[in-house]
C-alpha positions in Angstrom: 145.5 148.1 155.1 146.2 150.6 152.3 148.8 149.5 149.8 152.4 150.5 150.4 155.7 149.5 148.8 156.3 146.7 151.2 153.3 144.9 149.7 155.2 144.5 146.4 158.6 143.2 147.6 157.7 139.9 145.9 158.6 141.6 142.5 162.2 140.9 143.4 161.6 137.2 143.8 161.7 134.5 141.1 160.2 134.1 138.6 159.1 137.8 138.8 162.6 139.3 139.2 162.8 139.8 135.4 160.2 142.5 135.8 162.9 144.7 137.5 164.8 144.5 134.2 161.9 145.6 132.1 158.1 145.7 132.3 155.0 147.7 131.7 151.7 147.3 133.6 148.5 149.0 132.5 145.2 149.1 134.4 141.9 150.2 132.7 138.5 150.5 134.3 135.4 148.9 132.7 137.1 147.1 129.8 137.4 143.4 129.0 140.7 141.8 128.1 139.5 141.3 124.5 138.3 144.9 124.1 141.5 146.1 125.6 143.6 144.2 123.2 141.6 145.5 120.2 141.9 149.1 121.6 145.7 148.6 121.8 145.7 147.5 118.1 146.9 144.0 119.0 146.6 141.0 116.8 145.2 138.1 118.9 147.9 135.5 119.8 145.9 133.1 122.0 145.4 132.5 125.7 148.2 131.6 128.2 147.9 130.2 131.7 150.0 131.9 134.3 153.0 134.2 134.4 155.5 131.5 133.4 153.7 130.9 130.1 153.5 134.6 129.4 157.2 135.0 130.1 158.1 132.1 127.8 156.0 133.4 125.0 157.3 136.9 125.4 161.0 135.9 125.0 160.0 133.6 122.1 158.5 136.7 120.4 161.6 138.7 121.1 163.7 136.0 119.4 161.4 135.9 116.4 160.4 139.6 116.0 162.8 141.6 118.2 160.8 144.8 118.8 159.0 144.8 115.5 156.1 143.2 117.3 155.5 143.3 121.0 153.5 140.9 123.1 151.0 142.1 125.7 148.9 139.9 128.0 145.5 141.0 129.3 143.5 139.5 132.2 140.4 140.6 134.1 140.8 142.0 137.6 138.5 143.4 140.2 139.1 146.9 141.6 137.3 150.1 142.6 134.0 150.4 140.8 134.0 146.9 139.5 135.8 145.3 136.6 139.2 146.3 135.4 141.7 144.9 133.0 145.4 144.4 133.6 147.7 144.6 130.6 151.1 143.1 131.4 154.2 143.3 129.3 157.5 141.7 130.1 160.3 143.9 128.6 157.6 146.0 126.9 156.5 149.6 126.8 153.2 149.7 124.9 151.3 151.0 128.0 153.2 154.3 128.0 152.8 155.0 124.3 150.5 158.0 124.1 149.3 157.2 120.6 147.8 154.0 122.1 146.7 154.8 125.6 145.2 158.3 125.1 142.2 156.9 123.1 141.9 153.9 125.4 141.5 156.2 128.4 138.6 158.2 127.0 135.6 157.8 129.2 137.5 156.0 131.9 140.7 155.9 134.1 143.9 154.3 132.9 147.0 153.9 135.0 150.3 152.6 133.5 153.8 152.3 134.8 157.0 151.1 133.2 160.7 150.4 133.8 163.5 149.3 131.4 166.8 147.6 131.9 168.5 151.0 132.4 166.2 151.8 135.4 164.4 154.4 133.3 160.8 154.5 134.2 157.5 156.2 133.8 154.2 156.5 135.7 151.1 157.8 134.0 147.6 158.6 135.2 145.0 159.2 132.5 141.5 160.4 133.1 139.1 160.5 130.1 141.7 161.2 127.5 143.7 163.6 129.6 147.2 162.9 131.1 146.7 164.1 134.6 150.0 163.1 136.2 153.2 161.8 134.8 156.6 161.2 136.5 159.6 158.9 136.6 159.4 156.7 139.7 163.1 157.1 140.4 162.7 160.9 140.4 159.2 161.5 141.9 159.8 165.2 142.6 159.9 165.9 138.8 156.2 165.6 137.7 154.2 166.7 134.7 150.7 166.5 133.4 147.6 168.6 133.8 147.6 168.0 137.6 151.2 167.2 138.5 150.8 167.5 142.3 147.4 165.9 142.7 149.0 162.5 143.8 151.6 163.9 146.1 149.9 162.8 149.4 149.4 159.2 148.1 152.9 159.1 146.7 154.3 159.9 150.1 152.1 157.3 151.8 153.2 154.4 149.6 156.8 155.2 150.1 158.2 157.6 147.5 160.9 159.9 148.8 159.7 163.4 147.9 162.8 165.2 149.3 164.1 167.2 146.4 167.5 167.4 148.1 168.1 163.7 148.8 171.6 162.5 148.0 170.8 158.8 147.6 167.9 156.5 146.7 166.6 154.8 149.9 163.2 153.6 148.5 162.2 151.0 145.9 160.7 153.0 142.9 159.2 149.9 141.2 157.5 148.6 144.4 156.2 152.2 145.0 154.8 152.4 141.5 152.9 149.2 141.9 151.6 150.3 145.3 150.5 153.7 143.9 148.7 152.0 141.0 146.8 149.9 143.5 145.8 153.0 145.5 144.4 154.6 142.3 142.6 151.5 141.0 141.8 149.2 144.0 143.5 146.4 142.1 145.9 144.4 144.3 148.3 142.3 142.3 150.0 139.3 144.0 152.5 136.7 143.1 149.8 134.0 143.4 147.4 135.9 141.2 149.9 136.4 138.4 151.1 132.8 138.6 147.5 131.5 138.0 145.9 134.2 135.8 144.8 133.4 132.3 146.2 136.0 129.9 144.6 136.7 126.6 147.6 137.9 124.5 148.1 139.9 121.4 151.0 141.2 119.3 151.3 144.9 118.5 153.2 145.9 115.4 155.7 148.8 115.6 153.6 150.9 113.2 150.7 150.8 115.6 152.4 153.0 118.1 
């Protein structure tokens, strides 16, 4: 079945509930985790096994560096057209930094989505160095990019409410963002996958972005 928001309700469950308070997920086609980290200007910080270790290391880095250096984990995933890489940040935002991701997207497709503790979010679709579509998942009717309306049918299918006159939020913008990313990449993320994945990690200094 094609991905929809209901496929990502597990994000609300422990230990992943912290992602609702802040995360950034980046998917890039045809790149290894090591190449991705280098392209993101990250200094290698070793390999970690599973989401729990990534979470623990993330908060240790926040205690040590605050936001002067941000941790990003990268792991290989399969999707449309073959190999992809997932870059995952807990309480991070590197994947939406144009200075970083525009060059990474050249010659390929890059999808990133983000949310912070204030429920401010962003969804980006890059194609060969061009930002094709950008919007805030909580406000999906306000879109930008070179092709702002190109994803509208898919957005509706995964569960985004595209009624410009709605008076309340009756959809889960984060689950919808994960589902839309799957539709655009063929990469399905699950709780089991993140729990067991090996993440190559790196630290990105503030001056890099």
